[in-house]
C-alpha positions as CSV (number, residue, x, y, z in Angstrom):
1,X,20.2,42.2,9.5
2,X,17.3,45.0,9.8
3,X,18.3,48.1,7.1
4,X,18.6,49.6,10.0
5,X,21.2,47.5,12.1
6,X,23.2,47.5,9.1
7,X,23.0,51.4,8.4
8,X,23.6,51.8,13.2
9,X,26.7,49.5,12.2
10,X,27.9,51.7,9.1
11,X,27.6,55.1,10.9
12,X,29.2,53.0,13.9
13,X,32.5,52.2,11.8
14,X,35.8,54.3,12.4
15,X,37.2,55.6,9.1
16,X,40.1,53.2,7.4
17,X,37.5,49.9,8.8
18,X,36.4,47.5,6.6
19,X,32.5,45.6,6.5
20,X,33.2,42.6,5.7
21,X,30.2,40.2,4.3
22,X,30.4,36.4,3.0
23,X,28.7,34.2,0.2
24,X,29.7,31.3,1.8
25,X,25.6,29.7,2.8
26,X,24.3,32.0,0.1
27,X,22.1,30.1,-2.8
28,X,23.0,32.8,-5.8
29,X,26.6,33.6,-4.7
30,X,28.4,36.4,-6.8
31,X,31.2,37.0,-4.6
32,X,32.6,34.1,-2.2
33,X,33.5,37.6,0.1
34,X,33.0,41.1,-0.1
35,X,34.9,44.3,1.4
36,X,33.4,47.7,2.2
37,X,36.0,50.1,3.2
38,X,34.6,53.6,5.5
39,X,36.3,55.9,3.7
40,X,33.8,59.2,5.7
41,X,30.2,59.3,6.6
42,X,29.5,59.5,3.6
43,X,32.0,57.8,1.1
44,X,31.8,54.1,1.4
45,X,34.7,51.8,-1.1
46,X,33.4,48.6,-2.5
47,X,36.0,45.7,-3.9
48,X,35.9,41.6,-3.5
49,X,39.0,41.3,-3.2
50,X,40.7,43.2,0.1
51,X,44.2,43.0,-1.6
52,X,41.9,45.6,-4.4
53,X,42.4,48.3,-1.8
54,X,45.7,48.9,-2.1
55,X,46.9,47.2,-5.1
56,X,44.8,49.6,-7.3
57,X,42.5,47.6,-9.4
58,X,39.3,49.6,-7.8
59,X,36.9,51.1,-10.5
60,X,34.8,54.6,-10.3
61,X,32.0,53.0,-9.6
62,X,32.8,51.5,-6.3
63,X,32.9,54.6,-4.4
64,X,29.5,55.2,-2.9
65,X,27.5,56.6,-0.7
66,X,26.2,55.1,2.8
67,X,23.1,55.2,0.7
68,X,23.8,53.0,-1.9
69,X,26.4,51.0,0.8
70,X,23.2,49.8,2.3
71,X,21.4,49.2,-0.6
72,X,24.2,47.5,-1.7
73,X,24.6,45.4,1.6
74,X,20.5,44.4,2.6
75,X,20.5,43.4,-0.8
76,X,23.1,40.7,-0.4
77,X,22.7,40.0,3.2
78,X,18.9,38.9,1.7
79,X,20.2,36.3,-0.6
80,X,21.4,35.0,2.2
81,X,25.1,36.8,2.5
82,X,26.3,37.1,6.4
83,X,28.0,39.6,7.8
84,X,31.5,38.2,9.1
85,X,32.3,41.3,10.7
86,X,34.1,44.8,11.1
87,X,37.6,44.6,11.3
88,X,41.1,47.4,11.3
89,X,42.6,45.6,7.8
90,X,46.1,47.7,9.3
91,X,47.1,48.8,5.8
92,X,50.5,50.6,5.0
93,X,49.3,53.3,3.3
94,X,45.6,55.5,4.2
95,X,43.0,54.4,0.8
96,X,41.0,57.2,-0.7
């Protein structure tokens, strides 16, 4: 997946939706899965466990701009991670 395709997918997501990648087939696996929650068009939140978005395990460094998110996602895809998909996690509350 090219950087342009990743950008298009991130921008095309609805707010509060998740962009999920998996490291199942990656040669060097740091995380088994990574989730990127879209807060708005230029603010995303990253976490390695889906429940982390609602149980408060997020640290300030996990909030990222579109460009930072794009760099991070592309870096993991280049290492062999794969896009799982984009989905609505249906959290019981809005994540900010």
